All heavy atoms as an XYZ file, in Angstrom:
590
protein
N     191.519    114.296    119.798
C     190.335    114.624    119.132
C     190.531    115.619    118.036
O     189.965    116.638    117.976
N     191.267    115.128    116.914
C     191.442    115.903    115.773
C     190.329    115.610    114.684
O     189.737    116.430    114.087
C     192.765    115.665    115.113
C     193.926    116.246    116.035
C     192.989    116.397    113.727
C     195.351    115.877    115.645
N     189.987    114.308    114.613
C     188.959    113.916    113.688
C     187.851    113.189    114.411
O     188.030    112.518    115.403
C     189.613    112.832    112.651
C     188.582    112.268    111.696
C     190.741    113.542    111.908
N     186.590    113.511    113.898
C     185.452    112.701    114.529
C     184.442    112.376    113.451
O     184.614    112.654    112.271
N     183.480    111.588    113.850
C     182.394    111.023    112.954
C     181.302    112.126    112.762
O     180.870    112.678    113.704
C     181.825    109.748    113.491
C     182.599    108.585    113.546
C     182.889    107.999    112.061
O     182.187    108.366    111.138
O     183.927    107.315    111.945
N     180.940    112.179    111.590
C     179.874    113.159    111.234
C     178.627    112.410    111.049
O     178.610    111.194    110.867
C     180.095    113.787    109.933
C     181.381    114.713    109.808
C     181.698    115.304    108.413
C     181.186    115.949    110.836
N     177.457    113.062    111.088
C     176.222    112.322    111.012
C     175.762    111.996    109.531
O     174.624    111.469    109.270
C     175.029    113.194    111.524
O     174.951    114.477    110.911
N     176.742    112.168    108.516
C     176.426    111.808    107.126
C     177.253    110.684    106.669
O     177.317    110.416    105.459
C     176.721    113.003    106.261
C     178.145    113.493    106.290
O     178.964    112.872    106.917
N     178.434    114.529    105.485
N     177.922    109.926    107.607
C     178.673    108.811    107.220
C     180.080    109.030    106.867
O     180.894    108.068    106.582
N     180.552    110.251    107.073
C     181.928    110.601    106.810
C     182.665    111.116    107.955
O     181.975    111.263    109.126
C     182.001    111.594    105.599
C     181.320    111.098    104.367
C     180.082    111.371    103.979
C     182.171    110.232    103.522
C     179.515    110.730    102.768
C     181.625    109.731    102.412
C     180.302    109.939    102.061
O     179.813    109.355    100.928
N     183.950    111.556    107.935
C     184.607    112.079    109.072
C     184.909    113.591    108.782
O     184.915    114.063    107.698
C     185.930    111.365    109.364
C     185.668    109.915    109.866
C     186.768    111.366    108.221
N     185.139    114.266    109.879
C     185.320    115.702    109.819
C     186.441    116.108    110.803
O     186.748    115.461    111.726
N     186.935    117.343    110.556
C     187.953    117.908    111.567
C     187.315    118.429    112.748
O     186.404    119.200    112.741
C     188.800    118.982    110.793
C     189.742    118.430    109.685
C     190.289    119.531    108.938
C     190.847    117.588    110.254
N     187.745    117.955    113.898
C     187.245    118.529    115.166
C     187.950    119.786    115.542
O     187.403    120.826    115.763
C     187.372    117.478    116.319
C     186.948    118.017    117.579
C     186.540    116.375    115.922
N     189.302    119.709    115.564
C     190.078    120.832    116.102
C     191.386    121.160    115.339
O     192.119    122.014    115.868
C     190.489    120.456    117.598
O     191.298    119.374    117.512
N     191.573    120.739    114.134
C     192.847    120.954    113.520
C     192.550    121.452    112.169
O     191.580    121.064    111.544
C     193.692    119.765    113.429
O     194.877    119.933    112.700
N     193.421    122.290    111.695
C     193.325    122.859    110.277
C     194.573    122.534    109.561
O     194.804    123.227    108.523
C     192.915    124.245    110.355
O     193.906    125.091    110.951
N     195.452    121.647    109.977
C     196.657    121.310    109.374
C     196.460    120.760    108.051
O     195.428    120.001    107.947
C     197.558    120.514    110.309
O     197.159    119.176    110.257
N     197.326    120.903    107.204
C     197.227    120.271    105.803
C     197.253    118.777    105.895
O     196.437    118.061    105.176
C     198.388    120.804    104.923
N     197.923    118.314    106.795
C     198.112    116.794    107.060
C     196.722    116.182    107.456
O     196.323    115.181    106.960
C     199.146    116.423    107.952
C     199.402    114.969    108.118
C     200.441    114.465    109.207
O     201.054    115.437    109.846
O     200.781    113.305    109.289
N     196.185    116.842    108.407
C     194.793    116.404    108.944
C     193.754    116.565    107.867
O     192.929    115.560    107.729
C     194.426    117.186    110.245
N     193.819    117.589    107.170
C     192.862    117.779    106.038
C     192.967    116.673    104.954
O     192.037    116.223    104.508
C     192.978    119.197    105.444
C     192.387    120.315    106.228
C     192.644    121.616    105.579
C     192.155    122.745    106.497
N     192.380    124.066    105.788
N     194.205    116.335    104.742
C     194.552    115.254    103.739
C     194.075    114.009    104.181
O     193.462    113.171    103.417
C     196.093    115.215    103.430
O     196.401    114.206    102.500
N     194.347    113.572    105.548
C     193.797    112.336    106.079
C     192.313    112.262    105.991
O     191.790    111.189    105.485
C     194.313    112.149    107.491
C     193.606    110.938    108.134
C     195.884    111.970    107.476
N     191.655    113.278    106.295
C     190.084    113.384    106.313
C     189.610    113.199    104.784
O     188.695    112.398    104.568
C     189.567    114.666    106.925
C     188.211    114.833    106.569
C     189.758    114.582    108.411
N     190.258    113.793    103.969
C     189.881    113.712    102.495
C     190.092    112.273    101.941
O     189.287    111.742    101.302
C     190.678    114.647    101.601
N     191.227    111.617    102.344
C     191.503    110.343    101.923
C     190.454    109.308    102.536
O     190.009    108.439    101.793
C     192.898    109.793    102.378
C     193.966    110.570    101.472
O     193.631    111.135    100.488
O     195.184    110.485    101.953
N     190.188    109.397    103.798
C     189.242    108.539    104.412
C     187.881    108.721    103.880
O     187.192    107.739    103.485
C     189.155    108.803    106.017
C     187.982    108.076    106.579
C     190.490    108.399    106.696
N     187.453    109.986    103.620
C     186.183    110.248    103.071
C     186.120    109.732    101.643
O     185.036    109.142    101.186
C     185.708    111.640    103.169
C     185.389    111.950    104.574
O     185.083    111.215    105.373
N     185.477    113.328    104.862
N     187.104    109.784    100.785
C     187.219    109.225     99.455
C     187.010    107.786     99.465
O     186.264    107.136     98.681
C     188.353    109.683     98.682
C     188.462    111.085     98.320
O     187.391    111.803     98.342
O     189.642    111.625     98.022
N     187.684    107.017    100.451
C     187.594    105.638    100.440
C     186.181    105.251    100.953
O     185.553    104.253    100.402
C     188.547    105.135    101.466
C     190.038    105.229    100.983
C     191.128    104.763    102.097
O     190.738    104.135    103.048
N     192.312    105.261    101.885
N     185.625    105.937    101.853
C     184.289    105.611    102.341
C     183.314    105.760    101.218
O     182.383    105.006    100.985
C     183.918    106.493    103.517
C     184.506    106.077    104.785
C     183.987    106.800    105.976
N     184.607    106.348    107.216
C     184.224    106.696    108.411
N     183.213    107.556    108.530
N     184.817    106.366    109.453
N     183.413    106.865    100.463
C     182.543    107.148     99.339
C     182.536    106.017     98.275
O     181.473    105.644     97.814
C     182.926    108.507     98.690
C     181.779    109.104     97.791
C     182.111    110.584     97.368
N     182.027    111.403     98.489
C     183.042    112.040     99.059
N     184.292    111.775     98.683
N     182.900    112.883    100.085
N     183.741    105.514     97.933
C     183.822    104.414     97.113
C     183.089    103.173     97.586
O     182.371    102.449     96.930
C     185.289    104.096     96.786
C     185.969    105.112     95.947
C     187.532    104.903     95.772
O     187.987    103.728     96.226
N     188.200    105.807     95.095
N     183.434    102.922     98.907
C     182.744    101.694     99.507
C     181.245    101.950     99.593
O     180.513    100.922     99.243
C     183.276    101.509    100.936
C     184.774    101.061    100.836
C     182.482    100.439    101.650
C     185.529    101.159    102.216
N     180.731    103.104     99.838
C     179.329    103.292     99.992
C     178.742    103.137     98.582
O     177.521    102.606     98.446
C     179.010    104.722    100.552
C     179.512    104.984    101.958
C     179.496    106.293    102.399
C     179.860    103.918    102.803
C     179.966    106.504    103.701
C     180.267    104.176    104.022
C     180.254    105.514    104.542
O     180.764    105.768    105.802
N     179.311    103.708     97.567
C     178.845    103.516     96.189
C     178.710    102.112     95.745
O     177.713    101.707     95.087
C     179.748    104.283     95.237
N     179.713    101.276     96.003
C     179.710     99.908     95.782
C     178.544     99.196     96.481
O     177.904     98.375     95.943
C     181.099     99.200     96.157
C     182.194     99.703     95.224
C     183.657     99.168     95.842
O     183.644     98.407     96.813
O     184.547     99.619     95.300
N     178.387     99.505     97.767
C     177.332     98.896     98.529
C     175.921     99.270     98.028
O     175.051     98.462     97.969
C     177.504     99.251    100.019
C     178.572     98.569    100.745
C     178.511     97.039    100.789
O     177.466     96.525    101.022
N     179.588     96.349    100.401
N     175.873    100.541     97.641
C     174.567    101.021     97.132
C     174.167    100.165     95.835
O     173.086     99.794     95.696
C     174.741    102.589     96.789
N     175.180    100.115     94.911
C     174.904     99.382     93.688
C     174.684     97.979     93.940
O     173.617     97.371     93.421
C     176.176     99.509     92.719
C     175.998     98.921     91.381
C     177.152     99.189     90.503
C     176.966     98.538     89.156
N     178.091     98.801     88.327
N     175.387     97.356     94.913
C     175.237     95.897     95.148
C     173.822     95.559     95.757
O     173.229     94.590     95.515
C     176.326     95.476     96.126
C     176.255     94.101     96.543
C     177.442     93.745     97.500
C     177.342     92.472     98.235
N     178.381     92.187     99.180
N     173.301     96.556     96.605
C     172.137     96.371     97.346
C     170.916     97.136     96.759
O     169.909     97.188     97.395
C     172.297     96.766     98.853
C     173.274     95.781     99.486
O     172.894     94.638     99.696
N     174.552     96.325     99.873
N     171.086     97.647     95.571
C     170.124     98.433     94.902
C     169.530     99.508     95.771
O     168.271     99.590     96.007
C     168.958     97.491     94.393
C     168.151     98.024     93.392
O     168.448     98.882     92.556
N     166.840     97.581     93.247
N     170.309    100.200     96.333
C     169.960    101.391     97.206
C     170.580    102.705     96.692
O     171.556    102.565     95.878
C     170.405    101.167     98.648
C     169.892     99.934     99.326
C     169.136    100.260    100.525
C     168.739     98.999    101.238
N     167.291     98.868    101.373
N     170.127    103.804     97.176
C     170.829    105.084     96.748
C     172.107    105.323     97.611
O     172.195    104.686     98.700
C     169.897    106.317     96.886
O     169.626    106.410     98.388
C     168.560    106.114     96.181
N     172.971    106.142     97.101
C     174.130    106.456     97.951
C     173.659    107.128     99.193
O     174.236    106.817    100.303
C     174.995    107.492     97.163
C     176.237    107.938     97.797
C     177.224    106.709     98.202
C     177.038    108.876     96.937
N     172.618    107.939     99.204
C     172.184    108.614    100.492
C     171.635    107.655    101.440
O     171.905    107.783    102.683
C     171.057    109.595    100.224
N     171.039    106.541    100.995
C     170.532    105.534    101.971
C     171.661    104.790    102.688
O     171.719    104.639    103.890
C     169.724    104.539    101.210
C     168.316    105.017    100.841
C     167.623    104.036     99.910
O     168.117    103.515     98.957
O     166.385    103.752    100.252
N     172.729    104.452    101.851
C     173.926    103.721    102.400
C     174.587    104.718    103.407
O     175.152    104.331    104.420
C     174.857    103.303    101.339
C     174.064    102.246    100.420
C     176.189    102.774    101.826
C     173.630    101.004    101.124
N     174.769    105.974    102.943
C     175.498    106.999    103.898
C     174.659    107.107    105.255
O     175.292    107.118    106.242
C     175.497    108.329    103.212
C     176.429    108.488    102.022
C     176.342    109.675    101.234
O     175.269    110.312    101.338
O     177.385    110.099    100.565
N     173.418    107.085    105.213
C     172.640    107.197    106.486
C     172.886    105.946    107.331
O     172.974    105.996    108.656
C     171.160    107.388    106.188
N     172.797    104.764    106.677
C     173.089    103.599    107.416
C     174.486    103.433    108.007
O     174.567    103.201    109.185
C     172.889    102.230    106.505
C     171.386    102.131    106.132
C     173.289    100.974    107.196
C     171.208    101.301    104.904
N     175.441    103.917    107.245
C     176.836    103.943    107.749
C     176.999    104.914    108.741
O     177.765    104.705    109.828
C     177.789    104.269    106.555
N     176.423    106.114    108.693
C     176.505    107.053    109.725
C     176.023    106.605    111.078
O     176.690    106.741    112.089
C     175.702    108.315    109.334
N     174.834    105.920    111.071
C     174.353    105.400    112.336
C     175.329    104.320    112.884
O     175.577    104.387    114.066
C     172.943    104.776    112.081
C     171.818    105.820    111.988
C     170.458    105.160    112.000
N     170.213    104.240    110.901
C     169.790    104.589    109.686
N     169.524    105.749    109.417
N     169.538    103.638    108.813
N     175.744    103.430    112.000
C     176.684    102.352    112.430
C     177.968    103.030    112.922
O     178.466    102.599    114.028
C     176.951    101.483    111.268
C     177.837    100.244    111.598
C     178.458     99.573    110.454
N     179.373    100.548    109.879
C     179.578    100.726    108.483
N     178.756    100.092    107.696
N     180.327    101.716    108.055
N     178.479    103.894    112.324
C     179.827    104.535    112.717
C     179.742    105.151    113.990
O     180.590    105.113    114.864
C     180.344    105.479    111.522
C     180.734    104.686    110.260
O     180.816    103.469    110.284
N     180.827    105.384    109.194
N     178.678    105.965    114.111
C     178.451    106.702    115.375
C     178.211    105.739    116.564
O     178.778    105.918    117.717
C     177.331    107.781    115.325
C     177.767    108.909    114.426
C     176.898    108.324    116.583
C     176.740    109.984    114.053
N     177.433    104.739    116.331
C     177.183    103.736    117.397
C     178.478    103.003    117.728
O     178.708    102.682    118.884
C     176.237    102.621    116.901
C     174.875    103.114    116.820
O     174.579    104.171    117.454
O     173.966    102.339    116.215
N     179.407    102.875    116.822
C     180.759    102.074    117.025
C     181.796    102.957    117.507
O     182.847    102.508    117.923
C     181.211    101.414    115.791
C     180.350    100.339    115.298
C     180.801     99.588    114.166
N     180.064     98.487    113.748
C     180.218     97.727    112.617
N     181.085     97.976    111.836
N     179.323     96.722    112.373
N     181.565    104.396    117.497
C     182.557    105.285    117.996
C     182.843    105.032    119.530
O     181.961    104.899    120.247
C     182.112    106.687    117.799
O     181.955    106.961    116.448
C     183.211    107.660    118.340
N     184.118    104.824    119.865
C     184.478    104.493    121.218
C     184.343    105.675    122.082
O     184.445    106.950    121.637
C     186.021    104.149    121.225
C     186.293    102.884    120.424
C     187.765    102.604    120.434
O     188.641    103.369    120.938
N     188.100    101.391    119.952
N     184.055    105.418    123.312
C     183.880    106.462    124.392
C     185.248    107.235    124.362
O     186.377    106.889    124.249
C     183.817    105.798    125.689
O     183.703    106.774    126.690
N     185.029    108.633    124.478
C     186.109    109.584    124.428
C     186.483    110.171    123.185
O     187.241    111.100    123.059
N     185.951    109.520    122.101
C     186.108    110.083    120.725
C     184.924    111.009    120.394
O     183.926    111.018    120.990
C     186.194    108.909    119.664
C     187.423    108.137    119.935
N     188.341    107.794    118.942
C     187.979    107.523    120.991
C     189.293    107.105    119.298
N     189.140    106.874    120.688
N     185.155    111.805    119.365
C     184.179    112.789    118.985
C     183.165    112.357    117.938
O     183.550    111.716    116.989
C     184.862    114.047    118.496
C     185.444    114.884    119.635
C     186.816    114.670    120.010
C     184.718    115.831    120.267
C     187.279    115.367    121.135
C     185.204    116.528    121.379
C     186.553    116.255    121.829
O     187.081    116.931    122.804
N     181.888    112.883    118.062
C     180.841    112.724    116.974
C     180.220    114.100    116.937
O     180.145    114.829    117.861
C     179.901    111.606    117.425
C     180.509    110.242    117.550
C     179.195    111.896    118.723
N     179.629    114.387    115.716
C     179.049    115.679    115.585
C     177.557    115.314    115.592
O     177.010    114.689    114.660
C     179.435    116.295    114.237
C     179.035    117.821    114.111
C     179.856    118.450    112.909
C     179.717    119.964    113.124
N     180.538    120.580    112.099
N     176.822    115.904    116.500
C     175.411    115.683    116.603
C     174.752    117.052    116.676
O     175.106    117.981    117.428
C     175.082    114.910    117.911
C     173.641    114.726    118.137
C     175.835    113.679    117.910
N     173.737    117.238    115.769
C     172.929    118.513    115.709
C     173.914    119.672    115.467
O     173.710    120.704    116.106
C     172.174    118.699    116.891
C     171.073    117.615    117.050
O     170.499    117.171    116.116
N     170.754    117.229    118.269
N     174.976    119.529    114.666
C     175.922    120.573    114.350
C     176.960    120.889    115.362
O     177.733    121.813    115.212
N     177.018    120.083    116.458
C     178.021    120.487    117.489
C     178.788    119.198    117.744
O     178.294    118.024    117.868
C     177.345    120.949    118.674
N     180.249    119.390    117.955
C     181.049    118.234    118.323
C     180.850    117.916    119.813
O     180.709    118.703    120.589
C     182.528    118.521    118.095
C     182.869    118.579    116.697
C     183.147    119.745    115.916
C     183.034    117.541    115.705
N     183.461    119.484    114.668
C     183.277    118.067    114.457
C     182.817    116.154    115.777
C     183.592    117.262    113.437
C     182.972    115.315    114.736
C     183.387    115.955    113.538
N     180.551    116.579    120.062
C     180.409    116.069    121.373
C     181.381    114.953    121.601
O     181.567    114.098    120.782
C     178.981    115.607    121.649
C     177.930    116.691    121.413
C     176.576    116.158    121.593
O     176.315    115.046    121.865
N     175.588    117.101    121.372
N     181.997    114.825    122.850
C     182.761    113.662    123.125
C     181.809    112.526    123.586
O     180.932    112.776    124.437
C     183.706    114.017    124.239
C     184.829    113.039    124.510
C     185.755    113.482    125.646
C     186.945    114.128    125.011
N     187.969    114.350    125.960
N     181.987    111.424    122.997
C     181.096    110.291    123.244
C     181.436    109.721    124.551
O     182.529    109.564    125.041
C     181.076    109.332    122.132
C     180.088    108.169    122.289
C     180.033    107.414    121.062
C     178.896    106.363    121.255
N     178.930    105.419    120.126
């Protein structure tokens, strides 16, 4: 449980502050931001709308035993 899904469509660090973990999170979030921006443009939506849709989908798809951040607190799904 180093990385978990956030309620904004991105991932965050659950329990690690290592440079490698921070780098992985930044890379994943950059990739997601690019995809979300493309989807927003393609579907004539705002980035915030796409982020919200992705957040719900990502949290729903998170496997049991993995972490999600709900109401500001990390929870094991």
